[in-house]
C-alpha positions as CSV (number, residue, x, y, z in Angstrom):
1,X,-12.6,4.2,-21.6
2,X,-9.9,1.5,-19.5
3,X,-6.6,2.7,-18.9
4,X,-4.6,-0.4,-19.0
5,X,-1.1,0.0,-17.8
6,X,1.6,-3.2,-17.4
7,X,4.1,-4.4,-14.9
8,X,6.5,-5.3,-16.9
9,X,9.0,-8.6,-15.5
10,X,9.0,-10.4,-18.5
11,X,6.6,-13.8,-18.1
12,X,5.7,-13.0,-14.9
13,X,4.6,-9.4,-16.2
14,X,0.5,-8.4,-15.7
15,X,-1.6,-5.6,-16.3
16,X,-3.0,-2.9,-14.1
17,X,-6.5,-2.2,-15.7
18,X,-8.2,1.2,-14.2
19,X,-12.1,2.4,-15.1
20,X,-15.5,3.1,-13.7
21,X,-17.9,-0.4,-13.2
22,X,-14.9,-3.0,-13.9
23,X,-16.9,-5.0,-11.7
24,X,-19.5,-5.1,-14.3
25,X,-17.9,-6.6,-16.5
26,X,-16.9,-10.5,-16.6
27,X,-14.7,-11.2,-20.2
28,X,-11.5,-8.6,-18.0
29,X,-11.1,-11.3,-15.7
30,X,-11.3,-14.9,-17.6
31,X,-8.4,-15.1,-19.2
32,X,-6.7,-14.6,-15.8
33,X,-8.4,-17.7,-14.1
34,X,-6.6,-21.0,-14.4
35,X,-8.7,-24.0,-13.5
36,X,-11.9,-24.1,-12.1
37,X,-11.9,-22.7,-8.6
38,X,-11.9,-19.1,-7.4
39,X,-11.8,-18.3,-3.9
40,X,-12.6,-14.7,-2.9
41,X,-11.1,-13.4,0.3
42,X,-13.0,-10.1,1.2
43,X,-13.4,-8.6,4.9
44,X,-16.4,-7.8,7.4
45,X,-17.0,-4.0,6.0
46,X,-16.2,-4.9,2.0
47,X,-18.6,-7.8,1.7
48,X,-21.9,-5.7,2.0
49,X,-20.8,-4.0,-0.9
50,X,-19.3,-5.9,-3.8
51,X,-18.9,-9.6,-2.6
52,X,-22.3,-10.4,-4.4
53,X,-21.0,-8.5,-7.4
54,X,-17.9,-10.5,-7.5
55,X,-19.3,-13.6,-7.0
56,X,-21.5,-13.3,-10.1
57,X,-18.4,-12.6,-11.9
58,X,-17.0,-16.0,-11.8
59,X,-20.2,-18.3,-10.6
60,X,-21.5,-19.1,-13.9
61,X,-18.4,-20.9,-15.3
62,X,-16.2,-21.7,-11.8
63,X,-17.0,-23.2,-8.5
64,X,-16.6,-20.1,-6.3
65,X,-16.7,-19.9,-2.3
66,X,-15.4,-16.5,0.0
67,X,-13.7,-16.1,3.1
68,X,-14.8,-13.3,5.2
69,X,-12.5,-11.9,7.7
70,X,-12.7,-8.9,10.1
71,X,-12.0,-5.6,9.0
72,X,-8.3,-3.8,10.6
73,X,-4.8,-3.8,10.3
74,X,-4.8,-5.0,14.0
75,X,-6.0,-9.0,12.1
76,X,-3.7,-8.8,9.5
77,X,-1.8,-12.2,11.7
78,X,-0.8,-14.6,11.0
79,X,-3.6,-16.2,13.6
80,X,-6.4,-14.7,11.0
81,X,-4.2,-16.1,7.7
82,X,-4.8,-19.5,8.8
83,X,-8.2,-18.8,8.2
84,X,-7.7,-18.0,4.3
85,X,-5.5,-21.9,4.4
86,X,-8.9,-23.4,6.7
87,X,-11.2,-22.2,4.4
88,X,-9.1,-23.7,1.3
89,X,-8.1,-27.3,2.7
90,X,-11.9,-27.7,3.8
91,X,-13.2,-26.8,0.4
92,X,-10.9,-28.9,-1.4
93,X,-9.3,-26.8,-3.4
94,X,-6.4,-27.6,-5.3
95,X,-3.5,-25.8,-7.1
96,X,-4.9,-24.6,-9.8
97,X,-7.5,-22.0,-7.6
98,X,-7.1,-18.7,-8.3
99,X,-7.7,-16.6,-5.0
100,X,-9.3,-13.4,-5.5
101,X,-8.5,-10.2,-3.0
102,X,-11.1,-8.1,-2.5
103,X,-10.7,-5.1,-0.2
104,X,-7.8,-3.0,0.9
105,X,-4.4,-3.0,2.0
106,X,-4.6,-5.6,4.7
107,X,-6.5,-7.9,2.2
108,X,-4.6,-7.5,-0.3
109,X,-1.3,-8.7,1.3
110,X,-2.9,-11.3,3.1
111,X,-4.4,-12.8,0.0
112,X,-1.2,-12.7,-2.2
113,X,0.9,-14.5,1.1
114,X,-1.8,-16.9,1.5
115,X,-1.4,-18.0,-2.7
116,X,2.3,-17.9,-2.2
117,X,2.0,-20.6,-0.1
118,X,-1.0,-22.7,-0.1
119,X,0.5,-26.2,-2.0
120,X,3.5,-23.9,-2.8
121,X,1.8,-21.2,-5.0
122,X,-1.4,-20.8,-7.0
123,X,-2.5,-17.7,-9.1
124,X,-4.4,-14.9,-7.0
125,X,-6.1,-11.6,-8.7
126,X,-5.9,-7.9,-7.1
127,X,-9.3,-6.1,-6.8
128,X,-8.5,-3.0,-4.5
129,X,-11.3,-0.8,-3.3
130,X,-9.6,1.5,-1.4
131,X,-7.6,4.0,-2.8
132,X,-4.5,3.5,-1.1
133,X,-4.4,-0.2,-2.1
134,X,-5.3,0.9,-5.6
135,X,-2.3,2.9,-5.8
136,X,0.4,1.3,-4.1
137,X,-0.1,-2.2,-2.4
138,X,-1.6,-3.8,-5.3
139,X,0.5,-3.6,-7.1
140,X,4.4,-5.2,-6.8
141,X,4.0,-8.2,-5.6
142,X,4.8,-7.6,-1.5
143,X,2.7,-9.9,0.5
144,X,2.5,-10.7,4.6
145,X,1.7,-10.4,7.6
146,X,2.9,-8.3,10.6
147,X,4.8,-9.3,13.7
148,X,4.1,-7.6,17.4
149,X,8.1,-6.2,16.8
150,X,7.0,-5.1,13.2
151,X,5.3,-4.1,10.4
152,X,4.8,-6.9,7.4
153,X,7.8,-9.1,8.7
154,X,6.9,-12.6,7.9
155,X,5.8,-12.1,3.8
156,X,7.4,-13.0,0.1
157,X,7.3,-11.2,-2.7
158,X,4.5,-12.6,-5.4
159,X,3.1,-11.3,-7.9
160,X,-0.6,-11.2,-9.3
161,X,-2.3,-12.3,-12.5
162,X,-3.6,-9.0,-13.1
163,X,-4.6,-6.0,-10.8
164,X,-8.6,-4.5,-11.6
165,X,-9.6,-0.9,-10.1
166,X,-12.7,0.0,-10.1
167,X,-12.9,3.6,-9.2
168,X,-16.2,3.5,-8.5
169,X,-15.9,1.3,-5.2
170,X,-14.1,4.7,-3.7
171,X,-18.0,6.0,-3.4
172,X,-18.3,3.6,-0.2
173,X,-14.4,4.6,1.2
174,X,-14.9,6.6,4.6
175,X,-13.1,10.3,3.9
176,X,-10.5,9.1,6.5
177,X,-9.6,6.2,4.8
178,X,-9.1,8.4,1.3
179,X,-6.9,10.8,3.3
180,X,-5.0,7.7,4.0
181,X,-5.1,6.8,0.7
182,X,-3.7,10.4,-0.5
183,X,-1.0,9.8,1.7
184,X,0.8,7.4,-0.5
185,X,-0.5,10.1,-3.7
186,X,1.6,12.2,-2.2
187,X,4.9,10.0,-1.6
188,X,5.2,9.4,-5.6
189,X,5.6,12.8,-5.9
190,X,8.0,14.0,-3.2
191,X,10.1,11.0,-4.0
192,X,10.2,10.9,-8.0
193,X,7.5,13.6,-9.3
194,X,8.2,17.4,-8.3
195,X,5.5,18.1,-11.4
196,X,2.9,15.4,-10.1
197,X,3.4,17.1,-6.6
198,X,2.7,20.2,-7.8
199,X,-0.7,19.2,-9.3
200,X,-1.4,17.5,-6.3
201,X,-1.1,20.8,-4.4
202,X,-3.1,22.4,-7.5
203,X,-5.8,19.8,-7.2
204,X,-6.5,18.6,-3.5
205,X,-9.4,20.0,-3.3
206,X,-11.1,17.9,-6.1
207,X,-9.4,14.8,-4.9
208,X,-11.0,15.1,-2.1
209,X,-14.2,16.1,-2.7
210,X,-14.1,12.4,-5.0
211,X,-14.0,14.2,-8.7
212,X,-14.0,11.2,-10.6
213,X,-11.2,13.2,-13.4
214,X,-9.0,13.8,-10.5
215,X,-9.0,10.5,-8.9
216,X,-8.9,8.4,-12.1
217,X,-5.3,10.8,-13.3
218,X,-3.9,10.2,-9.6
219,X,-4.4,6.8,-9.5
220,X,-3.2,6.1,-13.1
221,X,-0.1,8.5,-12.2
222,X,0.6,7.0,-8.8
223,X,0.7,3.0,-11.0
224,X,3.0,4.3,-13.7
225,X,5.1,5.2,-11.3
226,X,5.0,2.0,-9.0
227,X,5.4,-0.4,-12.0
228,X,8.0,1.1,-13.2
229,X,9.9,1.2,-9.9
230,X,8.9,-2.3,-9.7
231,X,10.2,-3.4,-12.9
232,X,13.5,-2.1,-12.8
233,X,13.7,-3.6,-8.6
234,X,11.4,-6.1,-7.7
235,X,12.6,-7.5,-4.8
236,X,13.7,-4.4,-3.4
237,X,17.7,-4.1,-3.8
238,X,17.6,-0.8,-4.8
239,X,15.0,2.0,-6.3
240,X,12.7,0.2,-5.0
241,X,12.8,1.1,-1.4
242,X,12.4,5.2,-2.3
243,X,8.6,3.9,-2.1
244,X,9.3,3.3,1.7
245,X,9.3,7.5,2.0
246,X,8.0,7.9,5.6
247,X,7.9,4.5,6.6
248,X,10.5,4.1,8.2
249,X,8.9,6.3,10.7
250,X,5.3,5.3,10.1
251,X,5.4,1.7,10.4
252,X,7.1,2.8,13.9
253,X,4.2,4.8,15.2
254,X,2.1,1.9,14.2
255,X,3.9,-0.6,16.2
256,X,4.2,1.4,18.9
257,X,0.6,2.4,19.1
258,X,-1.2,-0.7,18.0
259,X,-1.8,-1.7,14.2
260,X,-5.3,-0.3,13.9
261,X,-4.7,2.4,16.1
262,X,-3.6,4.8,13.1
263,X,-4.3,4.0,9.7
264,X,-1.3,2.5,7.6
265,X,-1.6,6.2,5.4
266,X,-1.3,8.2,8.7
267,X,1.3,7.0,9.9
268,X,2.9,7.3,6.3
269,X,2.1,10.7,6.4
270,X,3.5,11.5,10.3
271,X,6.9,10.0,8.6
272,X,7.0,11.7,5.9
273,X,7.0,15.1,7.7
274,X,9.4,13.7,10.2
275,X,11.6,12.0,7.0
276,X,11.6,15.7,5.3
277,X,12.9,17.3,8.6
278,X,15.6,14.7,8.6
279,X,16.0,16.1,5.3
280,X,16.2,19.4,6.3
281,X,18.3,19.0,9.6
282,X,20.9,17.2,7.1
283,X,21.3,20.3,4.6
284,X,19.0,18.6,1.9
285,X,15.3,20.1,1.4
286,X,14.8,23.5,1.7
287,X,12.9,25.0,4.3
288,X,9.9,26.4,1.7
289,X,10.7,22.5,0.2
290,X,9.9,21.0,3.8
291,X,6.6,23.2,4.4
292,X,5.4,22.2,1.4
293,X,5.1,18.8,2.4
294,X,3.9,19.9,6.1
295,X,1.1,21.7,4.1
296,X,0.4,18.9,1.1
297,X,-0.5,16.3,3.9
298,X,-2.1,19.0,6.3
299,X,-4.6,19.7,3.1
300,X,-5.3,16.8,2.3
301,X,-6.7,15.5,6.1
302,X,-3.4,14.0,7.1
303,X,-1.7,14.4,10.7
304,X,1.7,16.1,10.5
305,X,3.0,15.3,14.1
306,X,4.2,12.0,15.5
307,X,1.5,10.7,18.8
308,X,2.8,13.1,21.9
309,X,3.7,10.1,24.1
310,X,6.0,8.7,21.2
311,X,9.7,9.4,22.3
312,X,12.9,9.1,20.1
313,X,14.0,6.1,21.7
314,X,11.0,4.5,20.7
315,X,11.1,5.4,17.4
316,X,15.0,3.9,17.0
317,X,13.5,0.3,19.0
318,X,11.4,0.2,16.0
319,X,13.7,1.0,13.5
320,X,16.6,-1.1,14.2
321,X,14.2,-3.7,13.2
322,X,13.6,-2.9,10.0
323,X,13.4,-4.6,6.7
324,X,15.6,-1.4,4.6
325,X,18.4,-1.8,7.2
326,X,21.7,-2.2,6.0
327,X,23.9,-4.1,8.5
328,X,23.2,-2.5,11.9
329,X,22.4,1.0,10.5
330,X,19.4,2.2,10.4
331,X,18.1,3.4,6.8
332,X,16.5,6.1,5.4
333,X,14.6,7.1,2.5
334,X,15.0,10.5,2.7
335,X,14.8,13.9,0.5
336,X,17.5,16.1,-1.8
337,X,14.6,17.8,-2.9
338,X,10.7,17.7,-4.1
339,X,11.0,15.2,-6.4
340,X,14.5,13.5,-5.9
341,X,14.7,11.0,-3.4
342,X,18.1,9.0,-1.7
343,X,18.8,5.9,0.6
344,X,20.9,6.9,3.3
345,X,22.0,5.0,6.2
346,X,24.9,6.7,7.8
347,X,22.1,9.4,10.2
348,X,24.0,10.5,13.0
349,X,22.5,9.8,16.3
350,X,21.5,14.0,17.5
351,X,20.1,14.8,14.1
352,X,18.3,11.9,14.0
353,X,17.1,12.5,17.8
354,X,16.5,15.9,16.9
355,X,14.1,15.1,13.5
356,X,12.2,13.3,16.0
357,X,12.1,16.4,19.0
358,X,10.8,18.4,16.2
359,X,8.1,16.2,14.9
360,X,5.6,17.1,18.2
361,X,3.0,18.9,18.4
């Protein structure tokens, strides 16, 4: 049975559909397409698996074209964003076109930004095919591209018309990508639901072996939590910033290593462990809770330490340009306990450097 959730944003509210075999369900998409033109944006990894299937969803009623980009975080740039605009302009697509993002977080973010920008805004639909994009990046309207000096520093808040999560697409997801997605699932338990964190501790093995029931529950729960937070704070002026738990450290890792060297979820996992260490140093998180976070990330097959050659100065340089910062202070998402997060921008330099130092293998 198809699960339907709603991201409640007044006139811009939209549904999230979750089920197996939704890519075989033409009727689910039709009401979310305006006009007669559809451009599907995907990448070279996903296209052989699902592009023809998705084209067939629309081809009987609409003019359909596709734009296939290289696969990887290193291609999430203005240069490759321009490939989407090339396809739109060369195909003479008008402002009633609907863009369809078929892929992971990179494709979703770039397609959303293209939709926000093309002719000052056109409709788009998210069809996320990775666990990370299904539980996080496809929901909430954050779109954008990276800059060498910072991740997602160029973009816009722009909501899709719907999010269609076909859990069957996870069957072609590499194990490493599955683990990367689990980092974002763990995040929800850590920041706002101790009970869900406990469920993840008990069911991580089932998730890793791709048990359908366990994956569906994890995806549904994660989407519910994100939808609720986004409905309260669409443009990240308050509570939505807690969704960045682990990301302040993680984005620094990605930028320093070079985008694509570490998967986003891998960097977030190491970042969550570093944020937990900082929370412990500040006297909030207990030693046992800190270890539970580290052990759950390990069990998910994720890194729990920073890259060995990254120093405190490397982290601080990137953190100082983080989007969440207030004035000249670095803003962190930290934990009072598992399930209770807090935004904090008063971390002293000594505590921060100690947390980074302790993250060494």
